[in-house]
C-alpha positions in Angstrom: -30.4 20.8 8.5 -32.7 22.8 6.4 -33.7 21.4 2.7 -31.3 23.8 0.8 -28.4 22.6 3.0 -29.0 19.0 2.6 -29.9 19.3 -0.9 -26.1 20.8 -1.3 -25.0 18.0 0.9 -26.4 15.2 -1.2 -25.3 17.3 -4.4 -21.2 17.2 -3.5 -19.4 14.0 -4.0 -17.4 13.0 -1.1 -14.3 12.0 -2.8 -10.3 12.1 -3.2 -10.2 15.7 -3.3 -12.4 16.4 -0.1 -10.5 13.7 1.9 -7.2 14.4 1.2 -8.4 18.3 1.4 -10.2 19.3 4.5 -10.8 15.9 6.2 -7.5 14.5 5.7 -6.7 13.9 9.0 -10.6 13.7 10.5 -11.3 10.1 11.4 -14.4 8.9 9.2 -17.7 7.7 10.9 -19.0 4.5 9.1 -21.6 6.5 7.1 -18.7 8.5 5.5 -17.0 5.2 4.7 -19.3 3.5 3.1 -20.7 6.8 1.4 -17.2 7.2 -0.1 -16.9 3.7 -1.5 -20.6 4.1 -2.9 -20.2 7.3 -4.6 -16.9 6.7 -6.3 -16.8 3.2 -7.5 -20.5 2.1 -6.6 -19.4 -0.6 -3.5 -20.1 0.6 0.2 -17.5 -2.0 0.9 -15.2 -0.8 -1.3 -12.6 -0.1 1.9 -12.6 -3.5 3.7 -9.4 -3.7 5.7 -8.0 -6.9 7.3 -10.2 -9.4 6.2 -13.2 -7.2 7.1 -15.7 -5.4 5.2 -16.5 -1.4 6.4 -19.0 -2.5 9.2 -17.7 -5.6 10.4 -14.2 -3.3 11.0 -15.6 -0.1 12.7 -17.5 -2.5 15.3 -14.2 -3.8 16.3 -13.0 -0.1 17.2 -11.0 0.0 14.1 -10.9 3.7 13.0 -9.0 5.6 9.2 -8.6 9.4 8.5 -9.6 10.5 5.8 -6.2 10.2 4.0 -6.5 6.7 4.7 -9.2 6.1 3.0 -8.0 7.3 0.0 -4.2 6.0 0.1 -4.9 2.6 1.9 -4.8 -1.0 -0.6 -8.3 -2.2 -0.2 -8.9 -6.2 0.4 -9.4 -7.1 -2.9 -6.5 -5.3 -4.0 -3.9 -6.4 -1.6 -4.6 -10.1 -1.4 -4.2 -10.1 -5.3 -0.6 -8.2 -4.3 0.0 -10.5 -1.8 -1.1 -13.6 -4.2 1.5 -13.0 -6.5 4.5 -11.6 -4.0 4.3 -15.6 -2.7 3.8 -16.9 -6.3 7.0 -15.2 -6.6 9.2 -15.7 -3.5 8.1 -19.6 -3.9 10.4 -19.7 -6.6 13.3 -18.6 -5.1 16.1 -21.3 -3.4 15.3 -19.8 0.0 12.7 -19.1 2.5 11.7 -15.8 3.3 12.2 -14.8 7.1 11.5 -11.0 6.3 8.8 -9.1 4.5 9.0 -4.9 5.3 6.5 -2.5 4.3 8.4 0.7 3.9 5.2 2.8 3.7 2.7 0.9 5.4 -0.2 3.2 6.1 -3.0 1.3 6.7 -0.5 -1.8 6.6 -3.5 -3.5 4.9 -1.0 -4.5 2.0 1.7 -6.3 4.6 -1.5 -7.6 6.3 -2.2 -9.5 3.2 1.8 -10.3 2.1 2.6 -12.3 5.6 -0.9 -14.2 5.0 0.1 -15.6 1.8 4.1 -15.6 2.2 3.5 -16.7 5.6 6.8 -15.2 6.7 8.1 -15.4 10.1 8.2 -11.7 10.2 6.3 -8.7 8.8 7.6 -4.8 9.9 6.1 -2.1 8.1 7.3 1.5 8.6 5.0 5.0 9.4 6.4 8.3 10.3 3.4 10.3 10.2 2.1 10.4 13.6 -1.7 10.5 13.2 -1.5 7.4 10.9 0.6 5.6 13.1 -1.1 5.8 16.2 -4.2 5.1 14.5 -2.7 1.9 12.5 -0.9 0.9 15.6 -4.2 0.3 17.3 -6.1 -0.8 14.3 -4.1 -4.0 13.7 -3.7 -4.9 17.6 -8.2 -4.3 16.9 -7.8 -6.6 14.1 -5.6 -8.9 15.7 -3.1 -8.9 12.9 0.7 -10.2 13.2 2.3 -7.2 12.0 4.8 -5.2 13.8 4.8 -1.4 12.9 7.7 1.1 13.6 7.1 4.6 14.2 10.0 5.6 11.7 10.9 6.9 8.1 11.9 3.9 5.7 15.5 5.3 5.4 16.2 5.2 9.3 14.1 2.3 9.9 15.0 0.2 7.5 19.4 1.3 8.0 18.8 -0.1 11.5 16.8 -2.8 11.6 17.8 -6.2 12.3 18.3 -8.3 8.7 18.5 -11.6 8.4 21.6 -13.5 8.3 20.1 -15.4 5.1 17.1 -16.0 3.3 15.1 -13.8 1.0 14.0 -10.1 2.2 10.7 -9.0 0.6 9.8 -5.7 0.3 6.8 -3.7 -0.7 7.2 0.0 -1.8 4.3 2.4 -2.2 5.2 6.0 -1.3 2.3 8.7 -1.4 1.7 9.4 -4.8 0.1 12.9 -4.1 0.6 14.6 -7.4 2.3 11.6 -9.0 -1.1 9.9 -10.5 -2.4 12.7 -13.7 -5.3 12.0 -15.4 -3.6 12.7 -18.2 -0.1 10.4 -18.1 -1.0 8.0 -15.3 1.1 7.4 -12.6 5.2 9.5 -12.8 7.5 7.0 -10.3 9.5 9.9 -10.3 7.0 12.2 -8.8 5.7 10.3 -5.7 7.4 11.2 -2.5 10.0 9.8 -2.8 10.7 8.8 -5.4 10.5 5.0 -6.4 14.0 5.0 -7.8 15.4 6.7 -4.9 13.9 4.1 -2.4 15.3 1.1 -4.5 18.7 2.3 -4.9 18.7 2.9 -1.3 17.3 -0.6 -0.1 20.1 -2.0 -2.6 22.9 -0.3 -0.6 21.1 -1.0 2.5 20.5 -5.1 1.5 24.0 -5.5 0.0 24.2 -9.2 -1.7 20.9 -10.4 -0.1 18.8 -11.6 -2.2 15.4 -9.2 -2.3 12.0 -9.4 -4.0 10.4 -5.6 -4.4 6.9 -4.9 -5.4 5.9 -1.6 -6.4 2.3 -0.6 -6.7 1.4 0.8 -9.6 -1.9 2.5 -11.9 -3.1 1.2 -15.2 -1.1 3.4 -16.8 2.4 4.0 -15.8 5.3 7.3 -17.1 7.4 5.2 -19.0 10.4 6.8 -19.1 10.2 6.4 -15.0 9.3 2.8 -15.2 12.5 2.4 -17.2 14.1 4.4 -14.4 13.0 1.8 -11.8 13.1 -1.5 -13.4 16.9 -0.5 -14.6 17.9 -1.0 -10.6 16.2 -4.5 -10.9 17.9 -7.7 -11.8 14.4 -9.4 -13.4 11.1 -7.9 -13.3 7.1 -7.9 -14.4 4.4 -5.4 -14.4 1.4 -6.8 -13.5 -2.4 -4.7 -13.8 -5.4 -6.0 -12.0 -8.6 -5.6 -14.2 -10.9 -4.9 -11.1 -12.3 -1.4 -12.3 -14.6 -1.2 -15.2 -14.6 2.3 -15.1 -11.1 2.2 -15.9 -9.1 3.1 -13.2 -7.1 -0.5 -12.2 -4.0 -0.5 -9.9 -1.3 -3.4 -9.9 2.1 -4.2 -9.0 5.5 -4.3 -10.8 7.6 -6.9 -9.2 11.2 -7.5 -9.4 14.1 -9.2 -8.1 17.7 -8.1 -6.5 20.7 -10.7 -6.6 19.0 -13.4 -7.7 16.7 -14.3 -10.9 13.2 -16.6 -10.9 14.2 -17.9 -14.4 
């Protein structure tokens, strides 16, 4: 590479727009994964998955596409979400035989939910061909006890065998896409599909079964969209994790259906 070209390479930032654009389905090299974390979050190990830092998961053969580096819920955040779900599930009057991630992606959040909740079965749905193939292989390489089904959340959930009794945990994190705005924050009506629509379908499918929902959110949530979602829950609580000094913190909205922890 000549010096001017090298200078342009160093000046460009490997950011969200590039990884969701031209490198969306490209397999990232370890230097690219670490560069994304370092340049955007000041941490080369930012994209840690399945309890492993990038160098460790990469050495095992785990590979991710550009979009997954952006969209995945990294270990530090997924661990906290899993802990809070488990804390709430422990207040239910029954055990948790099933945990479901409706939009699995890397399935890292489901990995941590199963770790903390210790449910008998953890199932994730992923309809994208590329992401499914990569994640299925990655879970096997990481030794994760998680089932990944190549299906959309609606058709998959409609045919999934539900336990006769017990609490069902559901993690809801549809792709944000343009739902996240620098001005207004996260609009839960603009995810793909809208979160309220997902919860409505889940409620119809679950019937009278007790359920615990966990919706991944941003530190700023458009209030009307939040109201649409919480209106479908019997009880709810919003928690934001202080993980990013730059003010790009994520969190989780936890809520219940057909039972209340209070």
